[in-house]
DSSP file (Angstrom, degrees, kcal/mol; ACC not computed):
  #  RESIDUE AA STRUCTURE BP1 BP2  ACC     N-H-->O    O-->H-N    N-H-->O    O-->H-N    TCO  KAPPA ALPHA  PHI   PSI    X-CA   Y-CA   Z-CA
    1    1 A M    >         0   0    0      0, 0.0     3,-1.6     0, 0.0     4,-0.2   0.000 360.0 360.0 360.0 -22.0  -34.1   34.6   19.4
    2    2 A A  G >   +     0   0    0      1,-0.3     3,-1.3     2,-0.2     0, 0.0   0.766 360.0  68.7 -63.8 -25.0  -35.1   33.6   15.8
    3    3 A D  G 3  S+     0   0    0      1,-0.3    -1,-0.3     0, 0.0    82,-0.0   0.707  97.4  53.0 -66.8 -18.5  -31.7   31.9   15.4
    4    4 A Q  G <  S+     0   0    0     -3,-1.6    -1,-0.3     2,-0.1    -2,-0.2   0.434  81.0 115.6 -97.1  -0.6  -32.8   29.3   17.9
    5    5 A D  S <  S-     0   0    0     -3,-1.3    81,-0.1    -4,-0.2    79,-0.1  -0.428  78.4-100.1 -66.8 142.1  -36.0   28.3   16.1
    6    6 A P        -     0   0    0      0, 0.0     2,-0.4     0, 0.0    79,-0.2  -0.363  39.1-156.4 -61.9 143.0  -36.1   24.8   14.8
    7    7 A V  E     +A   84   0A   0     77,-2.3    77,-1.9    -3,-0.1     2,-0.3  -0.988  21.1 166.4-125.7 130.5  -35.3   24.5   11.0
    8    8 A F  E     +A   83   0A   0     -2,-0.4     2,-0.4    75,-0.2    75,-0.2  -0.878  15.5 157.0-142.6 110.0  -36.4   21.7    8.7
    9    9 A Q  E     -A   82   0A   0     73,-2.3    73,-2.9    -2,-0.3     2,-0.6  -0.994  39.6-129.2-137.0 141.2  -36.1   22.3    5.0
   10   10 A I  E     +A   81   0A   0     -2,-0.4    71,-0.2    71,-0.2     3,-0.1  -0.791  23.9 178.9 -84.8 122.2  -35.8   20.0    2.0
   11   11 A Q  E     -     0   0A   0     69,-3.2     2,-0.3    -2,-0.6    70,-0.2   0.849  63.2 -20.5 -89.6 -41.2  -32.9   21.2   -0.1
   12   12 A R  E     -A   80   0A   0     68,-1.5    68,-3.1     2,-0.0     2,-0.4  -0.960  45.0-152.9-167.6 145.8  -33.0   18.6   -2.9
   13   13 A V  E     +A   79   0A   0     -2,-0.3     2,-0.3    66,-0.2    66,-0.2  -0.998  33.2 162.2-123.0 132.3  -34.4   15.1   -3.7
   14   14 A Y  E     -A   78   0A   0     64,-2.8    64,-3.3    -2,-0.4     2,-0.8  -0.984  46.2-107.3-150.8 155.5  -32.4   13.2   -6.4
   15   15 A L  E     -A   77   0A   0     -2,-0.3    62,-0.2    62,-0.2     3,-0.1  -0.788  34.9-179.7 -84.5 112.7  -31.8    9.7   -7.8
   16   16 A K  E     -     0   0A   0     60,-2.3     2,-0.3    -2,-0.8    61,-0.2   0.889  63.0  -0.3 -85.2 -42.1  -28.3    8.8   -6.6
   17   17 A E  E     +A   76   0A   0     59,-1.7    59,-2.7     2,-0.0    -1,-0.3  -0.995  59.8 171.8-147.7 148.0  -27.9    5.4   -8.1
   18   18 A A  E     +A   75   0A   0     -2,-0.3     2,-0.3    57,-0.2    57,-0.2  -0.931   3.7 170.8-156.7 136.4  -30.0    3.0  -10.3
   19   19 A S  E     -A   74   0A   0     55,-2.3    55,-2.0    -2,-0.3     2,-0.4  -0.998  13.0-166.2-146.0 148.1  -29.2   -0.2  -12.1
   20   20 A L  E     -A   73   0A   0     -2,-0.3     2,-0.4    53,-0.2    53,-0.2  -0.997  10.6-173.1-132.0 126.2  -31.2   -2.8  -13.9
   21   21 A E  E     +A   72   0A   0     51,-2.4    51,-2.1    -2,-0.4     3,-0.1  -0.973  15.8 177.3-122.4 136.5  -29.7   -6.2  -14.8
   22   22 A Q    >   +     0   0    0     -2,-0.4     3,-1.6    49,-0.2    49,-0.1  -0.615  13.0 167.5-129.5  70.9  -31.3   -8.9  -16.9
   23   23 A P  T 3  S+     0   0    0      0, 0.0    47,-0.1     0, 0.0    -1,-0.1   0.713  74.6  44.3 -65.6 -21.5  -28.5  -11.6  -17.0
   24   24 A N  T 3> S+     0   0    0     45,-0.5     4,-2.5    46,-0.3     5,-0.2   0.201  91.0 158.4-109.9  16.3  -30.7  -14.4  -18.4
   25   25 A S  T <4  +     0   0    0     -3,-1.6    -3,-0.1     1,-0.3    45,-0.0  -0.581  52.7  18.4 -79.9 148.2  -32.4  -12.4  -21.2
   26   26 A P  T >4 S+     0   0    0      0, 0.0     3,-1.3     0, 0.0     4,-0.5  -0.997 124.3  50.1 -89.7 -11.8  -33.8  -13.2  -23.7
   27   27 A A  G >4 S+     0   0    0      1,-0.3     3,-1.6     2,-0.2     4,-0.3   0.871 107.3  55.4 -55.9 -41.8  -34.3  -16.9  -22.8
   28   28 A I  G >< S+     0   0    0     -4,-2.5     3,-1.2     1,-0.3    -1,-0.3   0.769  96.2  67.3 -64.1 -24.7  -35.8  -16.2  -19.4
   29   29 A L  G <  S+     0   0    0     -3,-1.3    -1,-0.3     1,-0.3    -2,-0.2   0.685  93.4  59.4 -69.9 -17.1  -38.5  -14.0  -21.0
   30   30 A L  G <  S+     0   0    0     -3,-1.6    -1,-0.3    -4,-0.5    -2,-0.2   0.573  80.1 110.9 -86.8 -10.0  -40.0  -17.1  -22.7
   31   31 A E    <   -     0   0    0     -3,-1.2    -3,-0.0    -4,-0.3     0, 0.0  -0.384  53.8-160.0 -64.8 140.9  -40.7  -18.8  -19.4
   32   32 A Q        +     0   0    0      2,-0.1    -1,-0.1    -2,-0.1     2,-0.0   0.617  58.2 105.1 -95.8 -16.9  -44.4  -19.0  -18.5
   33   33 A E  S    S-     0   0    0      1,-0.1    -2,-0.0    32,-0.0     0, 0.0  -0.336  79.7-109.4 -68.7 145.7  -43.9  -19.5  -14.8
   34   34 A Q        -     0   0    0      1,-0.1    -1,-0.1    -2,-0.0     2,-0.1  -0.604  37.8-124.9 -74.5 129.3  -44.6  -16.6  -12.4
   35   35 A P        -     0   0    0      0, 0.0     2,-0.3     0, 0.0    30,-0.2  -0.390  14.3-121.3 -75.7 153.6  -41.4  -15.2  -10.9
   36   36 A G  E     -B   64   0A   0     28,-3.3    28,-2.2    30,-0.1     2,-0.5  -0.715  26.3-147.7 -86.5 145.0  -40.7  -14.9   -7.2
   37   37 A V  E     -B   63   0A   0     -2,-0.3     2,-0.5    26,-0.2    26,-0.2  -0.966  13.4-172.2-122.0 128.4  -40.0  -11.3   -6.1
   38   38 A D  E     -B   62   0A   0     24,-2.5    24,-2.8    -2,-0.5     2,-0.5  -0.982   7.6-170.6-118.3 125.1  -37.7  -10.4   -3.2
   39   39 A I  E     -B   61   0A   0     -2,-0.5     2,-0.4    22,-0.2    22,-0.2  -0.969   3.6-175.0-121.1 127.6  -37.6   -6.7   -2.1
   40   40 A Q  E     -B   60   0A   0     20,-2.4    20,-2.3    -2,-0.5     2,-0.3  -0.967   5.0-169.1-120.5 136.4  -35.1   -5.3    0.4
   41   41 A L  E     +B   59   0A   0     -2,-0.4     2,-0.3    18,-0.2    18,-0.2  -0.910   6.0 177.2-123.8 152.4  -35.2   -1.7    1.7
   42   42 A G  E     -B   58   0A   0     16,-1.9    16,-2.6    -2,-0.3     2,-0.4  -0.989  15.8-149.7-150.3 157.7  -32.7    0.3    3.7
   43   43 A V  E     -B   57   0A   0     -2,-0.3     2,-0.4    14,-0.2    14,-0.2  -0.996  13.3-178.8-130.7 134.7  -32.3    3.8    5.1
   44   44 A Q  E     -B   56   0A   0     12,-2.6    12,-2.8    -2,-0.4     2,-0.4  -0.992   4.5-170.4-130.9 141.1  -29.0    5.7    5.6
   45   45 A A  E     +B   55   0A   0     -2,-0.4    10,-0.2    10,-0.2    -2,-0.0  -0.998   9.8 173.2-132.3 131.4  -28.5    9.2    7.1
   46   46 A N  E     -B   54   0A   0      8,-2.8     8,-3.2    -2,-0.4     2,-0.2  -0.999  32.1-121.9-138.2 136.9  -25.2   11.0    7.0
   47   47 A P  E     +B   53   0A   0      0, 0.0     6,-0.3     0, 0.0     3,-0.1  -0.582  27.5 175.6 -71.7 138.6  -24.2   14.6    8.0
   48   48 A I  E     -     0   0A   0      4,-2.8     2,-0.3     1,-0.5     5,-0.2   0.551  66.6 -10.0-118.8 -15.8  -22.6   16.4    5.0
   49   49 A A  E >  S-B   52   0A   0      3,-1.5     3,-2.0     0, 0.0    -1,-0.5  -0.941 101.6 -51.2-164.3 175.9  -22.1   19.8    6.6
   50   50 A E  T 3  S-     0   0    0      1,-0.3     3,-0.1    -2,-0.3    34,-0.0  -0.439 128.2  -7.2 -60.7 114.3  -23.2   21.7    9.7
   51   51 A G  T 3  S+     0   0    0     -2,-0.4    32,-2.7     1,-0.2     2,-0.4   0.543 113.6 109.3  76.6   6.8  -27.0   21.3   10.0
   52   52 A I  E <   -BC  49  82A   0     -3,-2.0    -4,-2.8    30,-0.2    -3,-1.5  -0.969  44.8-178.6-120.6 130.4  -27.1   19.6    6.5
   53   53 A F  E     -BC  47  81A   0     28,-2.8    28,-2.9    -2,-0.4     2,-0.5  -0.955  22.0-144.1-130.9 144.9  -27.9   15.9    6.1
   54   54 A E  E     -BC  46  80A   0     -8,-3.2    -8,-2.8    -2,-0.4     2,-0.5  -0.940  17.9-170.6-104.0 129.4  -28.1   13.4    3.3
   55   55 A V  E     -BC  45  79A   0     24,-2.7    24,-1.6    -2,-0.5     2,-0.4  -0.987   4.7-171.3-120.0 125.5  -30.8   10.7    3.7
   56   56 A C  E     -BC  44  78A   0    -12,-2.8   -12,-2.6    -2,-0.5     2,-0.5  -0.946  11.7-162.1-119.6 137.2  -30.9    7.8    1.3
   57   57 A V  E     -BC  43  77A   0     20,-2.5    20,-2.6    -2,-0.4     2,-0.3  -0.979  16.4-162.7-113.8 127.1  -33.5    5.1    0.9
   58   58 A T  E     -BC  42  76A   0    -16,-2.6   -16,-1.9    -2,-0.5     2,-0.4  -0.838   7.8-170.1-112.7 148.6  -32.4    2.1   -1.1
   59   59 A A  E     -BC  41  75A   0     16,-2.5    16,-2.5    -2,-0.3     2,-0.5  -1.000   6.4-168.5-136.1 137.2  -34.4   -0.7   -2.7
   60   60 A T  E     -BC  40  74A   0    -20,-2.3   -20,-2.4    -2,-0.4     2,-0.6  -0.992   6.2-172.0-123.1 121.4  -33.3   -4.0   -4.2
   61   61 A V  E     -BC  39  73A   0     12,-2.9    12,-2.7    -2,-0.5     2,-0.5  -0.959   6.1-179.6-116.6 114.4  -35.9   -5.8   -6.2
   62   62 A H  E     -BC  38  72A   0    -24,-2.8   -24,-2.5    -2,-0.6     2,-0.4  -0.958   4.0-171.9-119.7 116.7  -34.7   -9.3   -7.3
   63   63 A T  E     +BC  37  71A   0      8,-2.7     7,-3.1    -2,-0.5     8,-0.9  -0.908   9.6 177.4-111.0 137.8  -37.1  -11.5   -9.3
   64   64 A K  E     -BC  36  69A   0    -28,-2.2   -28,-3.3    -2,-0.4     2,-0.5  -0.973  28.1-152.3-137.6 148.8  -36.3  -15.1  -10.0
   65   65 A I  E >  S- C   0  68A   0      3,-2.6     3,-2.4    -2,-0.3     2,-0.3  -0.992  82.7 -41.6-116.8 119.0  -37.8  -18.1  -11.8
   66   66 A K  T 3  S-     0   0    0     -2,-0.5   -30,-0.1     1,-0.3    -2,-0.0  -0.490 126.0 -27.9  55.6-117.6  -36.5  -21.2  -10.0
   67   67 A D  T 3  S+     0   0    0     -2,-0.3     2,-0.4    -3,-0.1    -1,-0.3   0.287 118.3  98.3-108.2  11.3  -32.8  -20.3   -9.5
   68   68 A K  E <  S- C   0  65A   0     -3,-2.4    -3,-2.6   -40,-0.0     2,-0.3  -0.847  73.1-122.7-105.5 134.5  -32.4  -18.0  -12.5
   69   69 A T  E     - C   0  64A   0     -2,-0.4   -45,-0.5    -5,-0.2    -5,-0.3  -0.536  20.8-175.2 -72.5 129.3  -32.6  -14.2  -12.2
   70   70 A V  E    S-     0   0A   0     -7,-3.1     2,-0.3     1,-0.4   -46,-0.3   0.899  73.1 -24.6 -83.7 -56.9  -35.3  -12.5  -14.3
   71   71 A F  E     - C   0  63A   0     -8,-0.9    -8,-2.7   -49,-0.1     2,-0.4  -0.989  52.2-153.8-153.4 156.8  -34.2   -9.1  -13.4
   72   72 A L  E     -AC  21  62A   0    -51,-2.1   -51,-2.4    -2,-0.3     2,-0.5  -0.989  13.4-172.8-132.2 121.5  -32.4   -7.3  -10.6
   73   73 A V  E     -AC  20  61A   0    -12,-2.7   -12,-2.9    -2,-0.4     2,-0.4  -0.961   3.8-178.8-116.5 131.5  -33.0   -3.6   -9.8
   74   74 A E  E     +AC  19  60A   0    -55,-2.0   -55,-2.3    -2,-0.5     2,-0.3  -0.999  11.1 169.9-126.7 128.7  -31.0   -1.6   -7.3
   75   75 A A  E     -AC  18  59A   0    -16,-2.5   -16,-2.5    -2,-0.4     2,-0.4  -0.995  19.6-163.9-141.7 146.1  -31.9    2.0   -6.7
   76   76 A K  E     -AC  17  58A   0    -59,-2.7   -60,-2.3    -2,-0.3   -59,-1.7  -0.976   7.5-165.5-132.2 117.4  -30.9    4.7   -4.2
   77   77 A Q  E     -AC  15  57A   0    -20,-2.6   -20,-2.5    -2,-0.4     2,-0.3  -0.893  13.7-163.0-103.8 128.6  -32.9    7.8   -3.8
   78   78 A G  E     -AC  14  56A   0    -64,-3.3   -64,-2.8    -2,-0.5     2,-0.3  -0.753  11.7-170.4-113.3 158.1  -31.3   10.6   -1.9
   79   79 A G  E     -AC  13  55A   0    -24,-1.6   -24,-2.7    -2,-0.3     2,-0.5  -0.994  14.0-146.0-142.8 142.5  -32.5   13.8   -0.2
   80   80 A I  E     -AC  12  54A   0    -68,-3.1   -69,-3.2    -2,-0.3   -68,-1.5  -0.948  24.4-175.9-109.9 127.5  -30.6   16.7    1.3
   81   81 A F  E     -AC  10  53A   0    -28,-2.9   -28,-2.8    -2,-0.5     2,-0.6  -0.955  24.4-141.9-127.6 139.6  -32.2   18.3    4.3
   82   82 A E  E     +AC   9  52A   0    -73,-2.9   -73,-2.3    -2,-0.4     2,-0.4  -0.907  29.5 171.3 -97.5 121.1  -31.3   21.3    6.4
   83   83 A I  E     +A    8   0A   0    -32,-2.7     2,-0.3    -2,-0.6   -75,-0.2  -0.974   5.5 161.4-135.6 117.4  -32.1   20.4   10.0
   84   84 A R  E     +A    7   0A   0    -77,-1.9   -77,-2.3    -2,-0.4    -2,-0.0  -0.949  49.5  19.6-137.7 155.3  -31.1   22.8   12.8
   85   85 A N  S    S+     0   0    0     -2,-0.3    -1,-0.1   -79,-0.2   -81,-0.0   0.838  80.5 132.9  60.0  41.0  -31.8   23.6   16.5
   86   86 A L        -     0   0    0     -3,-0.1    -1,-0.2   -80,-0.1     5,-0.0  -0.930  62.7-104.1-117.3 146.0  -33.4   20.3   17.4
   87   87 A P    >>  -     0   0    0      0, 0.0     4,-2.2     0, 0.0     3,-0.6  -0.337  37.7-110.8 -61.4 150.9  -32.7   18.1   20.4
   88   88 A E  H 3> S+     0   0    0      1,-0.3     4,-1.8     2,-0.2     5,-0.2   0.860 116.6  53.1 -54.8 -42.4  -30.6   15.1   19.6
   89   89 A E  H 3> S+     0   0    0      1,-0.2     4,-1.2     2,-0.2    -1,-0.3   0.853 110.9  47.2 -66.2 -32.7  -33.4   12.6   20.2
   90   90 A Q  H <> S+     0   0    0     -3,-0.6     4,-2.6     2,-0.2    -1,-0.2   0.857 106.0  59.1 -73.6 -34.8  -35.7   14.5   17.8
   91   91 A L  H  X S+     0   0    0     -4,-2.2     4,-2.7     1,-0.2     5,-0.2   0.918 103.9  51.2 -59.5 -44.4  -32.9   14.7   15.2
   92   92 A G  H  X S+     0   0    0     -4,-1.8     4,-2.1     1,-0.2    -1,-0.2   0.897 111.5  47.3 -60.1 -41.3  -32.7   10.9   15.1
   93   93 A Q  H  X>S+     0   0    0     -4,-1.2     4,-2.1     2,-0.2     5,-1.0   0.900 111.6  50.0 -68.3 -40.5  -36.4   10.5   14.5
   94   94 A I  I  <>S+     0   0    0     -4,-2.6     5,-2.8     3,-0.2    -2,-0.2   0.941 115.6  43.1 -61.7 -46.8  -36.5   13.2   11.8
   95   95 A L  I  <5S+     0   0    0     -4,-2.7    -2,-0.2     1,-0.2    -1,-0.2   0.825 121.9  39.7 -69.0 -31.6  -33.6   11.5   10.0
   96   96 A G  I  <5S+     0   0    0     -4,-2.1    -1,-0.2    -5,-0.2    -2,-0.2   0.645 133.6  13.0 -94.0 -16.2  -35.0    8.0   10.5
   97   97 A I  I  X5S+     0   0    0     -4,-2.1     4,-1.8    -5,-0.2    -3,-0.2   0.696 124.9  40.9-124.1 -61.6  -38.7    8.7    9.9
   98   98 A A  I  ><S+     0   0    0     -5,-1.0     4,-1.3     1,-0.2    -3,-0.2   0.924 116.0  47.2 -65.4 -47.1  -39.7   12.1    8.4
   99   99 A C  H >><S+     0   0    0     -5,-2.8     4,-2.1     1,-0.2     3,-0.6   0.938 112.2  48.6 -64.3 -47.5  -36.9   12.3    5.8
  100  100 A P  H 3> S+     0   0    0      0, 0.0     4,-2.9     0, 0.0    -1,-0.2   0.869 107.2  57.5 -60.2 -33.7  -37.3    8.8    4.4
  101  101 A Q  H 3< S+     0   0    0     -4,-1.8    -2,-0.2     1,-0.2    -3,-0.1   0.834 109.6  45.3 -64.0 -30.7  -41.1    9.4    4.2
  102  102 A I  H << S+     0   0    0     -4,-1.3     4,-0.4    -3,-0.6    -1,-0.2   0.890 118.7  40.7 -76.2 -41.4  -40.4   12.4    1.9
  103  103 A V  H >X S+     0   0    0     -4,-2.1     4,-1.4     1,-0.2     3,-1.0   0.846  99.8  73.7 -77.2 -36.2  -37.8   10.5   -0.2
  104  104 A Y  H 3X S+     0   0    0     -4,-2.9     4,-2.7     1,-0.3     5,-0.2   0.825  87.8  57.5 -56.2 -43.1  -39.6    7.1   -0.6
  105  105 A P  H 3> S+     0   0    0      0, 0.0     4,-2.0     0, 0.0    -1,-0.3   0.872 107.1  50.8 -59.0 -33.4  -42.3    8.1   -3.0
  106  106 A Y  H <> S+     0   0    0     -3,-1.0     4,-2.4    -4,-0.4    -2,-0.2   0.908 110.1  49.6 -66.6 -41.3  -39.7    9.2   -5.5
  107  107 A L  H  X S+     0   0    0     -4,-1.4     4,-2.7     2,-0.2     5,-0.2   0.922 108.7  52.8 -62.8 -44.6  -37.9    5.9   -5.1
  108  108 A R  H  X S+     0   0    0     -4,-2.7     4,-2.3     1,-0.2    17,-0.2   0.926 111.6  45.9 -56.7 -46.7  -41.1    4.0   -5.7
  109  109 A G  H  X S+     0   0    0     -4,-2.0     4,-2.3    -5,-0.2    -1,-0.2   0.906 113.3  48.5 -64.9 -42.5  -41.8    5.9   -8.9
  110  110 A N  H  X S+     0   0    0     -4,-2.4     4,-2.5     2,-0.2    -2,-0.2   0.891 111.8  49.0 -66.9 -39.5  -38.2    5.4  -10.2
  111  111 A V  H  X S+     0   0    0     -4,-2.7     4,-2.4     2,-0.2     5,-0.2   0.941 113.0  46.9 -65.1 -47.1  -38.1    1.7   -9.4
  112  112 A A  H  X S+     0   0    0     -4,-2.3     4,-2.2    -5,-0.2    -2,-0.2   0.907 114.5  47.9 -60.5 -41.8  -41.5    1.1  -11.1
  113  113 A D  H  X S+     0   0    0     -4,-2.3     4,-2.6     2,-0.2    -2,-0.2   0.912 110.8  50.1 -66.3 -43.7  -40.4    3.2  -14.1
  114  114 A L  H  X S+     0   0    0     -4,-2.5     4,-1.1     2,-0.2    -2,-0.2   0.910 112.3  47.2 -62.7 -43.1  -37.0    1.4  -14.4
  115  115 A I  H  <>S+     0   0    0     -4,-2.4     5,-1.7     2,-0.2     3,-0.3   0.917 113.2  48.5 -65.2 -43.1  -38.6   -2.0  -14.3
  116  116 A Q  H ><5S+     0   0    0     -4,-2.2     3,-1.8     1,-0.2    -2,-0.2   0.893 108.5  53.2 -65.4 -40.0  -41.2   -1.0  -16.9
  117  117 A R  H 3<5S+     0   0    0     -4,-2.6    -1,-0.2     1,-0.3    -2,-0.2   0.744 101.1  62.6 -66.6 -22.1  -38.5    0.5  -19.2
  118  118 A G  T 3<5S-     0   0    0     -4,-1.1    -1,-0.3    -3,-0.3    -2,-0.2   0.473 127.4 -99.8 -79.6  -2.2  -36.8   -2.9  -18.9
  119  119 A G  T < 5S+     0   0    0     -3,-1.8    -3,-0.2     1,-0.3    -2,-0.1   0.620  86.9 112.2  97.1  14.9  -39.8   -4.5  -20.6
  120  120 A F  S   <S-     0   0    0     -5,-1.7    -1,-0.3     1,-0.0    -2,-0.1  -0.797  78.0 -91.8-116.5 158.0  -41.6   -5.8  -17.5
  121  121 A P        -     0   0    0      0, 0.0    -1,-0.0     0, 0.0    -4,-0.0  -0.478  60.9 -96.5 -61.2 140.8  -44.8   -5.0  -15.8
  122  122 A P        -     0   0    0      0, 0.0     2,-0.6     0, 0.0   -10,-0.1  -0.289  28.1-139.9 -64.0 144.1  -43.9   -2.4  -13.1
  123  123 A V        -     0   0    0    -12,-0.2     2,-0.7   -11,-0.1    -8,-0.1  -0.932  16.2-152.0-101.2 118.9  -43.4   -3.6   -9.5
  124  124 A H        -     0   0    0     -2,-0.6     2,-0.1   -12,-0.1   -15,-0.1  -0.832  11.9-134.2 -96.8 115.7  -44.9   -1.1   -7.1
  125  125 A L        -     0   0    0     -2,-0.7     3,-0.1   -17,-0.2   -13,-0.0  -0.417  27.5-116.0 -64.9 140.4  -43.2   -1.0   -3.8
  126  126 A T        -     0   0    0      1,-0.1    -1,-0.1    -2,-0.1     2,-0.1  -0.266  36.3 -85.0 -74.0 163.6  -45.7   -1.0   -0.9
  127  127 A E        -     0   0    0      1,-0.0     2,-0.4     2,-0.0    -1,-0.1  -0.400  46.9-143.5 -64.6 146.2  -46.1    1.8    1.5
  128  128 A I        -     0   0    0     -3,-0.1     2,-1.2    -2,-0.1     3,-0.1  -0.934  11.4-138.9-119.0 137.6  -43.6    1.6    4.4
  129  129 A N     >  -     0   0    0     -2,-0.4     4,-2.1     1,-0.2     3,-0.2  -0.779  23.7-178.0 -90.9  92.6  -44.2    2.5    8.0
  130  130 A F  H  > S+     0   0    0     -2,-1.2     4,-2.6     1,-0.2    -1,-0.2   0.768  77.6  60.0 -67.7 -24.6  -40.9    4.2    8.6
  131  131 A Q  H  > S+     0   0    0      2,-0.2     4,-2.7     1,-0.2    -1,-0.2   0.943 108.1  43.6 -66.6 -46.0  -41.7    4.9   12.3
  132  132 A A  H  > S+     0   0    0      2,-0.2     4,-2.3     1,-0.2    -2,-0.2   0.901 114.6  50.6 -64.4 -39.9  -42.1    1.1   12.9
  133  133 A M  H  X S+     0   0    0     -4,-2.1     4,-2.2     2,-0.2    -2,-0.2   0.915 112.1  47.1 -62.7 -43.8  -38.9    0.5   10.9
  134  134 A Y  H  X S+     0   0    0     -4,-2.6     4,-2.5     2,-0.2    -2,-0.2   0.923 112.2  49.4 -63.8 -46.0  -37.0    3.1   12.9
  135  135 A E  H  X S+     0   0    0     -4,-2.7     4,-2.2     1,-0.2    -1,-0.2   0.875 110.6  50.9 -63.7 -37.2  -38.2    1.8   16.2
  136  136 A Q  H  X S+     0   0    0     -4,-2.3     4,-2.3     2,-0.2    -1,-0.2   0.915 110.7  48.6 -65.5 -42.8  -37.3   -1.8   15.2
  137  137 A Q  H  X S+     0   0    0     -4,-2.2     4,-2.5     2,-0.2    -2,-0.2   0.901 111.2  50.6 -62.9 -40.8  -33.7   -0.6   14.3
  138  138 A Q  H  X S+     0   0    0     -4,-2.5     4,-2.2     1,-0.2    -1,-0.2   0.905 110.6  48.8 -64.1 -41.1  -33.4    1.3   17.6
  139  139 A A  H  X S+     0   0    0     -4,-2.2     4,-1.7     2,-0.2    -2,-0.2   0.897 111.7  49.3 -65.6 -40.4  -34.5   -1.8   19.5
  140  140 A Q  H  X S+     0   0    0     -4,-2.3     4,-1.4     2,-0.2    -2,-0.2   0.902 111.6  49.0 -65.2 -41.1  -32.0   -4.0   17.6
  141  141 A Q  H  < S+     0   0    0     -4,-2.5    -2,-0.2     1,-0.2    -1,-0.2   0.882 110.6  50.5 -66.1 -37.6  -29.2   -1.5   18.3
  142  142 A A  H  < S+     0   0    0     -4,-2.2    -1,-0.2     1,-0.2    -2,-0.2   0.850 114.4  44.3 -68.0 -33.5  -30.0   -1.3   22.0
  143  143 A A  H  < S+     0   0    0     -4,-1.7    -1,-0.2    -5,-0.2    -2,-0.2   0.672  92.0 101.4 -84.6 -18.0  -30.0   -5.1   22.2
  144  144 A A  S  < S-     0   0    0     -4,-1.4     2,-0.0    -5,-0.1     5,-0.0  -0.447  77.4-117.8 -70.7 136.4  -26.8   -5.5   20.1
  145  145 A P    >   -     0   0    0      0, 0.0     3,-1.8     0, 0.0     4,-0.2  -0.340  24.7-110.1 -70.8 157.9  -23.6   -6.2   22.2
  146  146 A A  G >  S+     0   0    0      1,-0.3     3,-1.7     2,-0.2    -2,-0.1   0.750 111.4  70.3 -61.7 -26.1  -20.8   -3.6   22.1
  147  147 A E  G 3  S+     0   0    0      1,-0.3    -1,-0.3     4,-0.0     4,-0.1   0.657  85.8  68.3 -70.3 -12.2  -18.5   -6.0   20.1
  148  148 A S  G <  S+     0   0    0     -3,-1.8    -1,-0.3     2,-0.1    -2,-0.2   0.557  77.1 105.3 -81.7  -6.1  -20.7   -5.6   17.0
  149  149 A L  S <  S-     0   0    0     -3,-1.7    -3,-0.0    -4,-0.2     2,-0.0  -0.473  86.1 -97.2 -72.2 145.1  -19.6   -2.0   16.7
  150  150 A P              0   0    0      0, 0.0    -1,-0.1     0, 0.0    -2,-0.1  -0.316 360.0 360.0 -63.6 144.2  -17.2   -1.3   13.8
  151  151 A Q              0   0    0     -3,-0.1    -2,-0.0    -4,-0.1    -3,-0.0   0.435 360.0 360.0 -85.7 360.0  -13.5   -1.2   14.9
């Protein structure tokens, strides 16, 4: 009967991708104006083997002064999780809420560190309510017409 017990284990958390671009340096660094900051986040979950899933949280931080980029950071933090013997509806919640909550603090630290190493004050990503984000995505998918599915 032990083979049917639910399993949830973190196998590994790793930085999958990271980039920092400063296309207008050094001139933009002399600007006195405060830059605008745009932050975009995303979550992806993919099966990689039987009962093994990769969950990635991505962040794009784009800072601009007027129409010129100060810096652009893109980072993807991944985690490999073993998840077995869970009902399908629980699996979606684990992959969309619990796993990103585990991976996200690593992404926050890496983004702040990368920006600081680029010579800027660190940008600290805010805490995210992954449950609300997951529920919003589920509602959008339920409302989306069938023609929006990939062919």
